[in-house]
C-alpha positions as CSV (number, residue, x, y, z in Angstrom):
1,X,0.0,0.0,0.0
2,X,2.9,2.4,0.7
3,X,4.1,1.9,-2.9
4,X,0.7,2.9,-4.2
5,X,0.6,6.0,-2.1
6,X,4.0,7.0,-3.4
7,X,3.0,6.4,-7.0
8,X,-0.2,8.4,-6.5
9,X,1.8,11.3,-5.0
10,X,3.9,11.7,-8.1
11,X,3.5,14.9,-10.2
12,X,1.9,14.6,-13.6
13,X,5.1,14.4,-15.7
14,X,6.7,11.8,-13.4
15,X,3.5,9.7,-13.2
16,X,3.0,9.8,-17.0
17,X,6.6,8.9,-17.6
18,X,6.3,6.0,-15.2
19,X,3.1,4.7,-16.8
20,X,4.4,5.0,-20.4
21,X,7.7,3.4,-19.5
22,X,6.1,0.6,-17.7
23,X,3.8,-0.1,-20.6
24,X,6.8,0.0,-22.9
25,X,8.8,-2.4,-20.7
26,X,5.9,-4.9,-20.6
27,X,5.7,-4.7,-24.4
28,X,9.5,-5.2,-24.8
29,X,9.5,-8.2,-22.3
30,X,6.6,-9.9,-24.0
31,X,7.8,-9.5,-27.5
32,X,11.4,-10.5,-26.6
33,X,10.5,-13.6,-24.7
34,X,8.0,-14.7,-27.4
35,X,10.8,-14.8,-30.0
36,X,14.1,-16.6,-30.2
37,X,16.0,-13.4,-29.8
38,X,17.6,-13.1,-26.4
39,X,20.7,-11.1,-26.7
40,X,20.9,-7.4,-27.4
41,X,23.7,-6.5,-29.8
42,X,25.0,-3.0,-29.1
43,X,27.9,-3.2,-31.6
44,X,28.4,-5.6,-34.3
45,X,29.7,-8.8,-32.8
46,X,29.2,-7.7,-29.2
47,X,26.0,-9.1,-27.8
48,X,24.8,-8.8,-24.2
49,X,22.2,-10.9,-22.4
50,X,18.8,-9.3,-22.5
51,X,18.4,-9.2,-18.7
52,X,21.2,-6.7,-18.5
53,X,19.3,-4.4,-20.8
54,X,16.2,-4.8,-18.7
55,X,18.0,-4.1,-15.5
56,X,19.5,-0.9,-16.9
57,X,16.1,0.1,-18.3
58,X,14.4,-0.4,-15.0
59,X,17.0,1.7,-13.2
60,X,16.7,4.4,-15.8
61,X,12.9,4.5,-15.4
62,X,13.2,4.8,-11.6
63,X,15.9,7.4,-11.7
64,X,14.1,9.5,-14.4
65,X,10.8,9.3,-12.4
66,X,12.5,10.5,-9.2
67,X,14.3,13.3,-11.1
68,X,11.0,14.5,-12.6
69,X,9.2,14.3,-9.3
70,X,12.0,16.2,-7.5
71,X,11.9,19.0,-10.1
72,X,8.2,19.2,-9.7
73,X,8.4,19.4,-6.0
74,X,10.6,22.5,-6.3
75,X,7.9,24.1,-8.4
76,X,9.6,23.9,-11.9
77,X,6.7,22.1,-13.6
78,X,7.5,23.5,-17.1
79,X,11.1,22.2,-16.9
80,X,9.7,18.9,-15.7
81,X,7.5,18.7,-18.8
82,X,10.4,19.5,-21.0
83,X,12.5,16.9,-19.4
84,X,9.6,14.4,-19.7
85,X,9.6,15.0,-23.5
86,X,13.4,14.6,-23.6
87,X,13.2,11.3,-21.6
88,X,10.4,10.0,-23.9
89,X,12.5,10.8,-27.0
90,X,15.5,9.1,-25.4
91,X,13.4,6.0,-24.7
92,X,12.2,6.0,-28.3
93,X,15.7,6.3,-29.7
94,X,17.0,3.6,-27.3
95,X,14.2,1.3,-28.3
96,X,14.8,1.9,-32.0
97,X,18.5,1.3,-31.7
98,X,17.9,-2.0,-29.8
99,X,15.4,-3.1,-32.5
100,X,18.0,-2.4,-35.2
101,X,20.7,-4.2,-33.4
102,X,18.5,-7.2,-32.7
103,X,17.6,-7.4,-36.4
104,X,21.3,-7.1,-37.3
105,X,22.1,-10.1,-35.1
106,X,21.0,-12.5,-37.9
107,X,23.6,-11.1,-40.2
108,X,26.5,-12.1,-37.9
109,X,28.6,-15.1,-38.7
C-alpha cells in the first residue's frame, strides 16, 4: 500500500513517464521472450544478455521518475514537462537502436 501512495503522490510528468515506460517495458518483455532473440547486440559482434538491458532500463525508469518528481516538488513544472519530453524521446531512440541491433544479429557469422 505504501508503494501505491508514493505512485499516486507523483506529479503529472513523473506519473505519466512511469506509466508510459512501464507499458513500454511490458511490451518489450513480452515481444522479446516470445521470440528466439535473447541477446541485445549493441555493436556488431558484441551481444549482451537481455536481462542486463532490462536491468539498466528499470534503473533508468526509476531514476528519471525520481528526477522528474523532484523537479516538480521544487515548483519547476515547465522544466519537468520539457525533461519528460526529452526522456520519452530518449526511450524511443533507445528502443529503435535496440530493435535495429537485434535485427542485425542475424547477419553475424
